[in-house]
C-alpha positions in Angstrom: 81.0 95.6 101.0 80.5 92.8 98.8 76.8 91.4 99.7 77.8 87.7 99.6 80.4 88.4 102.1 78.5 90.8 104.5 77.6 88.0 107.1 81.2 87.5 107.4 82.5 91.0 107.9 81.0 91.9 111.1 82.3 92.2 114.7 85.8 91.1 114.8 86.1 90.8 111.0 84.4 94.1 110.2 87.8 95.9 109.5 88.3 93.3 106.6 85.2 94.4 104.6 86.7 97.3 103.1 89.6 95.3 101.6 87.7 93.6 99.0 85.1 95.2 96.4 83.4 94.0 93.1 84.6 95.8 89.9 82.7 98.6 88.6 81.8 100.1 85.0 84.7 102.3 84.1 86.6 101.1 87.2 90.0 103.2 87.9 91.6 100.2 89.8 94.6 98.9 88.0 95.2 95.3 86.9 97.0 93.4 89.5 99.6 92.3 86.5 100.7 96.0 86.1 102.5 95.4 89.3 104.6 92.8 87.8 106.6 95.4 85.7 109.8 96.3 87.2 109.5 99.9 86.9 105.9 100.1 88.1 106.8 98.2 91.1 109.8 100.5 91.7 107.6 103.4 91.5 105.3 102.0 94.4 108.3 101.2 96.4 109.8 104.6 96.3 106.2 106.2 97.0 106.1 103.7 100.0 109.6 104.5 101.3 111.1 107.5 99.5 113.8 107.8 102.2 115.1 104.3 101.1 115.7 105.2 97.3 118.9 103.8 96.6 119.0 101.0 99.1 118.5 97.4 98.6 115.2 97.3 96.5 114.9 93.4 97.1 114.8 94.2 100.9 112.2 96.9 100.5 110.1 94.8 98.1 110.2 92.5 100.8 108.7 94.7 103.2 106.3 96.3 100.6 105.1 92.7 99.8 103.9 92.0 103.4 101.3 94.6 103.0 100.0 92.8 99.9 99.8 89.6 101.8 98.5 91.1 104.9 95.4 92.7 103.0 94.6 89.9 100.6 95.1 86.6 102.6 93.1 87.1 105.9 89.6 88.0 104.1 90.0 85.5 101.5 90.9 82.9 104.0 87.9 84.1 106.2 85.5 83.7 103.2 86.8 80.2 102.4 87.1 78.6 106.0 83.9 80.3 107.6 81.7 81.0 104.8 83.0 78.1 102.6 83.1 80.5 99.7 86.0 80.5 97.1 86.7 84.1 95.8 88.1 84.7 92.4 91.6 86.0 93.0 93.4 84.9 89.8 96.0 87.3 88.6 94.2 87.4 85.3 91.1 88.8 86.8 92.2 90.7 90.1 92.5 94.4 90.1 93.8 96.6 92.9 93.6 100.0 94.3 96.8 101.7 95.7 96.8 104.2 98.5 98.7 107.3 98.8 101.9 105.3 100.0 101.9 103.3 96.9 100.5 100.0 98.9 97.8 97.8 97.9 94.8 98.7 99.8 91.8 97.3 98.0 91.3 94.2 95.8 88.7 94.4 93.2 87.0 91.1 92.6 85.2 90.2 89.1 82.4 88.5 91.0 81.6 87.3 94.4 82.7 83.7 93.9 81.2 80.5 94.3 80.5 78.0 97.1 83.3 75.6 97.7 83.2 72.3 95.9 82.3 69.5 98.2 83.9 65.7 97.5 80.7 64.5 95.9 80.6 67.5 93.4 84.4 67.3 92.4 84.4 63.4 92.0 80.7 62.2 92.0 81.9 58.5 91.3 84.1 58.5 94.6 83.8 58.8 98.3 87.2 60.0 98.8 87.5 63.4 100.7 89.1 66.2 98.8 92.7 66.7 99.2 93.4 69.3 102.2 95.0 71.9 99.9 92.4 71.5 97.2 90.1 74.2 98.7 93.1 76.9 98.8 94.3 76.2 95.2 92.9 79.3 93.6 94.6 81.5 96.3 97.8 79.5 96.0 98.2 78.6 92.5 96.3 81.4 90.6 97.4 84.2 92.8 100.3 83.8 95.4 102.5 81.6 92.9 102.2 83.9 90.0 102.7 87.0 91.7 105.7 85.8 93.7 107.2 84.4 90.4 106.5 87.8 88.7 108.1 89.7 91.7 111.3 87.6 91.8 111.6 88.0 87.8 111.1 91.8 88.3 113.5 92.7 91.0 115.4 89.4 91.9 113.8 88.8 95.4 114.1 85.1 96.3 110.7 83.2 96.2 111.7 81.7 99.4 111.6 85.2 101.1 108.1 86.0 99.6 106.6 82.7 100.5 107.9 83.2 104.0 106.3 86.6 103.9 103.0 85.0 103.0 103.3 82.4 105.5 103.5 85.0 108.3 100.1 86.3 107.6 98.6 82.9 107.3 100.1 81.8 110.6 98.9 85.0 112.2 95.3 84.9 111.0 94.8 81.2 111.9 95.9 82.2 115.3 93.4 84.9 115.3 90.8 82.4 114.1 91.4 80.3 117.0 91.4 82.9 119.6 88.0 84.1 118.6 86.5 80.8 120.0 85.1 79.8 116.6 84.6 75.9 116.7 87.7 74.0 115.4 85.7 73.0 112.1 85.9 76.3 110.9 89.8 76.9 111.4 91.4 73.7 111.5 91.3 73.1 107.6 93.4 76.1 107.3 96.3 74.2 109.1 97.0 72.4 105.9 98.4 75.5 104.2 101.4 75.2 106.6 101.4 71.5 107.4 100.5 69.5 104.1 103.8 68.9 102.3 102.2 68.5 98.9 99.3 69.2 96.6 96.9 66.7 95.3 99.1 66.7 92.0 102.1 65.7 94.2 103.8 69.2 93.6 105.5 70.6 96.6 103.8 73.2 99.0 106.2 76.1 99.2 104.6 77.0 102.7 105.2 73.7 104.2 107.3 73.9 107.3 107.4 77.8 107.0 107.6 77.9 110.8 109.6 75.9 113.2 110.7 75.8 116.7 114.3 76.7 117.4 116.6 77.5 120.4 117.3 80.9 121.0 121.3 81.0 121.5 121.0 84.2 123.6 118.3 83.2 126.2 118.3 79.6 125.9 114.6 79.5 125.3 112.8 77.9 122.4 111.1 80.1 120.0 108.7 79.8 117.0 110.3 81.5 114.2 109.9 81.4 110.2 112.3 79.2 108.5 113.4 82.3 106.0 114.4 85.6 107.0 112.5 88.5 105.2 116.0 90.4 104.9 114.5 93.5 106.2 117.6 94.0 108.1 119.5 95.0 104.9 117.9 98.5 105.2 119.3 101.1 107.4 118.0 101.4 111.0 115.5 98.4 110.7 115.2 96.0 113.4 114.4 92.2 112.8 111.0 90.9 113.0 109.8 89.1 116.2 109.6 85.9 114.5 113.0 86.2 112.4 115.0 83.2 112.5 118.3 85.4 113.1 116.8 85.8 116.6 118.4 82.4 117.4 121.9 83.4 116.5 124.2 84.4 119.2 124.5 88.3 119.3 121.2 89.0 117.5 118.2 90.6 119.0 115.0 92.1 117.8 
């Protein structure tokens, strides 16, 4: 448990506490950038699902990547939104422990981060509020963006699929925060990750519009689904996700 985060990882958030730790002398965790190497990445995939060696490795990477996003995004967002703390998750400094299945299981931080900058600190001469995505730029631009780019280059998986996978756990975790009964001020800023079209620089937000309402052609009901399929259906005996856009096609079912 990182001491600065101890007030956060209690009660319903206790299970997230073990996912982050501080670096130690002679640490055995590997640099996150090691997972950018195609052969090292393949070794993780084969360790994760040895029964699927020889199948579509892009679909396998898609499933594997979900564990990365699931285990990194919720605790980092929780620290940001509830403790108002920005964690150092840059790919240049972050390390990772892999479990027996070749999955990321613990993220090793170089330090415990800093309090989020306030509008006055970021622009002392201005009373203008910070852009809604500014507080998330370290996670988005220093981690998710280079990670997704590296995995696309390594194994050819579309960045759209990987950003969609990341969006799934943002969308899910925001719902979890709402359901805890926390005041809106603690979770509402996180909505910008999926609802704000651009960063302060004007660059497009790849998470914008990741979820949408569509009509299920089989039932006539409206569903909230991801815009992009994770392509797990390309693997044998693998069902569609419950929020897959393919569910809206005639004859498709989870």
